[in-house]
N, C-alpha and C positions, 0 to 999 in steps of 0.2 A: 232436258234430261242433256242436250250435248254439254254443257257447261257441267252438271254434275256427273258426267261418265269421265268428262277430262280430267276433271277435280279427284275422282277414285284412282284415275289409270297414274294421275302426277304422285297420289297418296303413296300408291302401292312403288313406283318406281325409285320413290325417295327412302319407302321401307326397306328395298330392294339394296337399293345404294346403301343405306347404314349397314345392312346383314354384310354386305361386302368391305365394307370400310373396317368393320368390326373383325372379320376371317381375314383381312389383311392386316391388321393389327395384330394379331394373336398369331399369324403366321409370323410376321416381323420378329415375334417378341417369341417364341418357337427358336426361330432362327439366330436371332441374339443367345437364344439359351444354346443351341449347338455348338456355333462359334465359340461361346463361354469353355463350352467342355471340351472343342476342339483345342481350344489357344491352352486349356490346362491338360489334357491329355499327352502335347506335342509337350510341354514342357517338364510334366513327367518323363516322355520320353529322352526327353536331353540330357535331365537330371541321370536318367538310367546307364542312359549310353558316356554320359561323364564318369560314371560310377565304376563301370566295367570299363573305359579307360583308364582309367585309374588302376586297375584291378590290375590289369593285362601290364601298365605298367612296373608296380609292384612284385609282377612273378617274373617279371624278364629282369631285375635289378639282380636278385640273388644268380640270376642266370648268367647275368653280366659280370657281378666280383666274382664267381668260379670261374668263370675264364679266365678274368686278368692273371687271379691263381695258378693257373696251369701254364 
């Protein structure tokens, strides 16, 4: 009987460990997705910042040309 109980507990523990491993794998997958999305968002933000700087530069150019004429 003791051996049966031990086997049952060992099986239960292995099942729990398998579930934990599955959840850990799922969490790492979700984390990878989040990291990818964050990287993509930062890339988009960087592009936006670059375009905004470029726009400001474009806006600055006519005023500097205007100042040079004055």
